[in-house]
PAKOL-220209 format. One record per residue (C-alpha): residue in three letters; x, z, y. Coordinates in steps of 0.25 Angstrom, whole numbers, plus 2048, in hexadecimal, padded with zeros to 3 digits. Layout:
N
ALAXZY/...
end
This chain:
211
UNKE71DD3595/UNKE75DD2587/UNKE7DDC658B/UNKE85DD0594/UNKE85DDB589/UNKE7EDE4592/UNKE77DEE587/UNKE71DF7593/UNKE64DFD58F/UNKE61E0059E/UNKE5FDF15A2/UNKE52DEE5AB/UNKE4EDE35A1/UNKE4ADEE596/UNKE3DDF6595/UNKE3EE04595/UNKE3BE04587/UNKE47DFB584/UNKE50E0258C/UNKE4DE0E583/UNKE50E07577/UNKE5CE0057B/UNKE63E0D57F/UNKE62E12570/UNKE69E0456C/UNKE78DFF56C/UNKE78DF056E/UNKE86DEB56B/UNKE8BDE0574/UNKE8BDD7567/UNKE7CDD8565/UNKE7ADD4573/UNKE83DC7571/UNKE7CDC4565/UNKE6DDC556C/UNKE73DBD578/UNKE78DB256E/UNKE6BDB1566/UNKE62DB0572/UNKE6ADA6578/UNKE65D9C56E/UNKE57DA1570/UNKE4DD98578/UNKE42DA3580/UNKE34D9D580/UNKE2BDA058D/UNKE28DB058F/UNKE1BDB3589/UNKE13DBF591/UNKE08DC858D/UNKDFADC7594/UNKDFFDD259E/UNKE0CDCD5A0/UNKE13DDA59D/UNKE18DD5590/UNKE21DC958E/UNKE29DC2582/UNKE34DB8582/UNKE33DB2574/UNKE3CDA656E/UNKE36D9A565/UNKE32D9E558/UNKE3ED98551/UNKE49D9F559/UNKE47DAB54E/UNKE53DB3553/UNKE4EDB3562/UNKE44DBE562/UNKE3BDC156F/UNKE3DDC957A/UNKE31DD357F/UNKE2EDD758D/UNKE27DE1595/UNKE24DE05A4/UNKE26DED5AA/UNKE23DED5B9/UNKE2ADE05BF/UNKE33DDE5B5/UNKE33DD85A5/UNKE3BDE159D/UNKE40DDF58F/UNKE39DE6584/UNKE43DE7578/UNKE3CDF2571/UNKE30DE856D/UNKE3BDE1565/UNKE3FDEE55F/UNKE30DF055B/UNKE2BDE3557/UNKE37DDA555/UNKE3FDD8548/UNKE4ADCF543/UNKE4DDC9535/UNKE59DC752E/UNKE5DDBA535/UNKE59DC0543/UNKE4CDB9544/UNKE42DC354C/UNKE33DC6547/UNKE29DD054B/UNKE27DDB543/UNKE1BDD753A/UNKE15DE553C/UNKE13DE354B/UNKE11DD354B/UNKE03DD554F/UNKE03DE0558/UNKE0FDE0562/UNKE0DDDE56F/UNKE14DD1572/UNKE0BDCA569/UNKE07DC1575/UNKE15DBA576/UNKE14DB6567/UNKE04DB1566/UNKE09DA2563/UNKE13DA5558/UNKE11DA854A/UNKE17DB4542/UNKE19DB5533/UNKE15DC352C/UNKE23DC852E/UNKE21DC653E/UNKE2ADB953F/UNKE26DB1548/UNKE22DA1542/UNKE1DD95546/UNKE10D9553F/UNKE05D8B53F/UNKDF9D9553E/UNKE00DA0547/UNKDFADAA53F/UNKDFFDB7538/UNKDF8DBD52B/UNKDFADCA523/UNKDF7DCF516/UNKDF6DDD50E/UNKDF7DE3501/UNKDE8DE0500/UNKDEADD2500/UNKDE2DD050D/UNKDE7DC6517/UNKDE4DC6526/UNKDE9DBF534/UNKDF2DC8539/UNKDF7DC0546/UNKDF2DB354D/UNKDFADAC557/UNKDF3DA9565/UNKDECD9C565/UNKDF3D9A557/UNKDECD8F54D/UNKDE8D9B545/UNKDDFDA0550/UNKDDAD94552/UNKDD6D92543/UNKDCDD9F545/UNKDD6DAA540/UNKDD6DB8546/UNKDE0DC4545/UNKDDADCC53A/UNKDD3DC2532/UNKDD4DC5523/UNKDD7DB751C/UNKDD0DB550E/UNKDD2DA750A/UNKDDAD9B50F/UNKDD3D8E50C/UNKDCDD964FF/UNKDD9D9D4FB/UNKDD9DAB4FB/UNKDE3DB3503/UNKDEADBF4FF/UNKDF7DBE508/UNKDFCDBA515/UNKE06DB150E/UNKDFADA9509/UNKDF5DA6517/UNKE03DA351B/UNKE05D98511/UNKDF6D93514/UNKDF9D91523/UNKE07D8A520/UNKE02D81515/UNKDF5D7D51C/UNKDF5D6F521/UNKDF3D6A52F/UNKDE5D68532/UNKDE2D6E524/UNKDD3D74524/UNKDD5D83521/UNKDCBD8D51D/UNKDCFD9C51D/UNKDC4DA7519/UNKDC6DB5520/UNKDC0DC2524/UNKDBDDC5532/UNKDB6DD2537/UNKDB2DD4529/UNKDACDC6527/UNKDB1DBB51E/UNKDB2DAE526/UNKDBADA1524/UNKDC2D9A52E/UNKDC4D8B52D/UNKDCDD82535/UNKDD9D79534/UNKDE7D7D532/UNKDF1D7A53E/UNKDFBD7053E/UNKE08D72536/
end
């Protein structure tokens, strides 16, 4: 449709919400040409579906930063493009790299399609050894915010919500300390992390994943 410069909001490839949104937009032919040109250089991965097969995502390799994913909803017998999801959850940096709005990183309904990816604390997709995102607050508390499905961090024993106290004996007061410790840990290095889970202090121990 874009290659044909068809800006009609009434195309049946769109959900009802998308049609309503597009009626309020003016999309110039040059904008459509730019999008078509950009995505010609993208390499779509296999479509990913949720458990109910009513939501789907077409995404691109994490290194193709300008190729943001597409979100779909199954309505009856058809898959339709849901552009309002992009408007709600996707943001773009100055170099046109896409990222999730960090405020919805752990709550958006399409998380199933990104369980094997890591994200930094701004919502940018990353190739991460541990595939774990941590957060911190002004009270200097640090906790696990997100774990990738089947991630090395999950295998290590971390759970979402764990408050992190110490990493190999070093007190933790900011999420950047954890990110640095995860980066610097040597492959197979013995790591001990003191945490609070369910109000109880406990220690996780295991080997760092390969770099």
